[in-house]
N, C-alpha and C positions, 0 to 999 in steps of 0.2 A: 504494500499500499502506499503511495506517494501522498505525502500532505504538504501543503504550504498556506502561509497567511500573508496577505497584502501583495507584496511582488512575488513573494513565493506562491501565492494563489495564481498570479498571472503565469508564472512558470509552469505549474501544474498544467493550466489551459494549454501552454504551448506542447507540453508533452503529450496531452490527450490527442492533439492534431498534427503532430508531426511524424512521419512514418519511419524515421529513425529510431523511435522509442517502441515500436511495437513489439509486444511480447515482454517488456521489462518491467511492467508491474501489472497488478490485476484489480486494483481499486484506487480510488484517487478522493482526496478531501480538498477542497478548495474554500478557504476561509479569507472573506473580504477580499476577493479579486476574481470577479465575475468575468467569464470569457467573452462576453459582449461588450467589454471596454476596449476602444479602438486601439490596435497597436501602431506604431509608426510605419510610415510608408518607405521604401526604399531612397526615394528621393530626398525625402526629409532627413533620413539617417545619414546619407552622403553629404547633404549640406552642412550638418551639424558637426559631422567629422571634419570636413575640410575647414569649417570655421575653427574647430580647435586647432588642427595642423597649422594653420596661420597665425593663431595667437601665441603658439610657443615656438615660432620661428622656422616652422619646416613647410614653407609654402611651395617649394619646388618640387615638383612631381617626381623628378628623378633624385631618388636616394631619401624620400620622404620617409619611408618606413624605418630606414636606419637612423635617421633623425629622430623620429618618435621614440624609438626604443632608448635612445639615449637620455630621453627626459626623466626626471624624478617623478614618483607619484605624485608628490605635491605640486609639481609643476603643472602636471597634467589635471589634477583636481581643482585646481584654483584657476586655471586659464581663462575660462568664460564666465566669471563672474562679472555681473552688471552693478554698476554704481547706483542706479535707481531702479529697483524692481518695480514691475507694473503691478498695479492693485488687482487682488484677487485671490492670493494664496497660492498654495501648491497647485490647486486643481485649476485655478482660472488665470492667474497672473504668471510672474516670474519668480523663480526661487533662486537661491545661491547655494551650492552650485546647480547647474541645470541639471534636470532628470535625463537619464538614459535609458530607453526601454528597448525590447526586442522589436524588431521591425520584419515585416513581410519582404522576404528575398526570392519568393518563388521556388525556393529549393527546399530548405529547412522548413520554412515556413511559408506554404505554397499561398495561402490566402488569410484573411482575417480569422483567428479562432473562432469567433460567432459564426461566420459563414460557413467554415467547415463542420461545425456542430450541426447546423440547421440543414445542411446537406447530406447528413449523415456519414460524414467522412473523418469520423473520429475512432478512436479505439472504444471497443463495445466493454466497458468496464463500469462497475457500479460506482456512484459518485455521491458524496455528500457536498453540498453548495450552501453559503450562507453569509450572513453580514450581520452587522450590530448597529443598533438603534441610532447611535449618534456618529456615525463614521466621519463624516466630514467636518465636524464642528471645532476640532483641535486644528485642522488645515485652514480655516477661516478665522482663527482666533490669534493671529499675531506670531503663530509658531514657525519655525523653520526659516525665519527671516523674511515672513511674509508681509505684505503691506494691504491693509484694508482698504475698499473703496470709501470714498467720502461724499460722493454726490451721485444722483441718479445716472448721470452720463458715463460715470467710472464704473457703476455697476453693471449698465447695458453694455460696455465695451468687454467687461470682464466675462459677462455671458457670452458676447458674440466671439471672443477667442477660441471658445469650443463649440458653439453651435450656429456659428455664422450667420446667414439671413434669417433663420428661425429664432433668433435672440429676443425679438420683441414678443413672440408666444411665450417664451420662457418667463419673461419678466412679467407678463400679464398673469401667469398663473402663480408666480412667486412675489408677490409685491413686497418690498421692503417694509413699506409703512403698516402693514398688517401682519408681518411676520417679526416684528421687532427689532428691525434695522438691517443695514447691509450684511454684516457678519452672520447674523442669524439666517436671512434669506440665502445667502451664498452656502451656507451650511446645509441647509434642507434642499437645495438643488444639487449640491454635490452628494449627499447621503443617497438621495433617490436616483440621481443620473448614472452614479458611478459605482454603486454598491447594491442597494435594495433591489432597484429593478433589473439590473442585469443578472443579478443572482436568480430572480424568476425566469427571466428568459433563457438563461442556461439551462435552468432544471427543465424548462418546458422542451427545449431542443433534446436533450438527453433523454428525456422520457419517451421520446417517439421511438427509440430503439434499445434503451437498456434501462436500468434502475436508478432512479435520482432520489434523493432525500434532501428537502430543505430546510433550514434552520433561521431562527432571528435570535441575537442574543441581546438581552434587555435587562440582564442583572447588573446593577450600578456598583462598580468596585469600591471597597472600602480603603481610604487612607490615599487616593491616588493624587498626584501631584497637582493637578487643576481639577477640581470637583465640578466647576462650572462647564466642562466639556462632556460631561456625562458618561454615556457608554460609548467610549472613544474608539478610534481605529486601532486595533490591536489589543482592546481591553479582554478579550476572550482568551488569550493564549495563557495566562496563568492558571485559568480554570482548566484548560485543555491539558496543560503540563502538570498541574498539581503543584505549583510553586507557592509556597505558604508567605514567602517574603520577597518580593519583586520590586522594591524600591518604589520609584516613582510611579510605577503601574498599579500600586496598591498591594493590599494583603488579602489573603484568603482567611477572613474573620467569620465566626458564627455562621450564619446561614450560607455565606460564601463556601464553605468546606463541604456543605451538603450539595450545592450546586456544582462544585468542582466534580464531586464523586459522581453525579448524576452525567456531567459531561463526559468525563473519562470513561465511564461504562458503555455509553453510546458509541463512543470512537473505538474504542478496544473491540468490543463486539464487531463493529462495522470492519474493523481492519482484519479480524479473523474469518469472518463469514461472509461479508458482503451484506450483513442485515444488522441494524444497530439496536433492533429489540430484544428484549430478554431481561433477566435478573428482577423480573417484578417491577420494572420501570413503567412508566406510562409510555403507550404504544405510539410510536413514530410512524405515521403512514408514508407510503410512497407518494412521490409527486403525481398529481392529475390535473384536470383542468379547474377543479375547484382551488389551486394553490394551496394544498395542506403543506402546514410546515410546523416545526417544533419550535415553541418558544421557551427559551430560558430567561425567567425572570426570578423569582426566589423559590421557584421550583421548575418543573417541566410540564409543559401540556401543548396538544395539538391545536391548531387553530387554522383558519382559511382566509384567503383573499387579502394578503397583508398589502396595504396601501394600493389597492386594485385600481382606482381612479387615476392616481399619480403614475402608476406603473404602465397603464394603458396609455396614457399621454406619452410616456417616454418612449414606447414601443415605435411611435411616429416620428421621433426626432433623431436624425442622424447626427453624428459628432463631425465637425468641420474638420477636414484633414489637413489643410493649408494654413 
């Protein structure tokens, strides 16, 4: 069983859809990294790579690889820092240093993972996929060197960098005035568009030819470094791993110990058998059109139609590639 969270979850999506990994694993767990989040294109990856090469003085095509290999890790990691990041945080603006993602090269990754899943061109293995309640709140809260929008125009431009001409539709559905300001509005957009709804779409695609189980993690950690960001991106990891003291990510205390035991039971049974159920724990149904999913709050229980209207909307909104 292969398992990953965040960028690790995206990596699991790549493994599910690249021919080179066929037969290397029999089950997969995708935590907070839905396969319908768009990967980079080859042209974008090439442009960013050339920008990096030029920034460290390796602009000549002749001998470029030798030049780059002579640079230190620190030189490469800091070369593309910007003086004035664009507002919007990690998901909608710019951060230091820039993010590097897998890209569709036509060989290792023949097409976008989501496209491959929906065309039944993925490995037929059982999958758990899910996300956390407040995934994007930390990204829109000034973390990672991000800058918050201060005006309606900056908010619209931040949305437009990811959703292009459909930015006005997104802003109309997520108005800052009724969602508590620009940061909270961006946090809800990011949570829905990049985590909650891609998880549903991934589960739906997989359920067409294999077995998928979806979850939603809603248990608030105790003693986390910023309580105001709620059930943040990565908050589920200590519960999956059973780590009782994770510093900034919080501690497993009181009811959290019971939640961790539940999560671990489901994950271990799934890794062993492909079915998370057993041990007298609440039944976790397979994914179907009613969007059944397991909610982890102060206990565990099945529910349906998680943010249905929002996810129906996001199914119609493509990511802006350029």
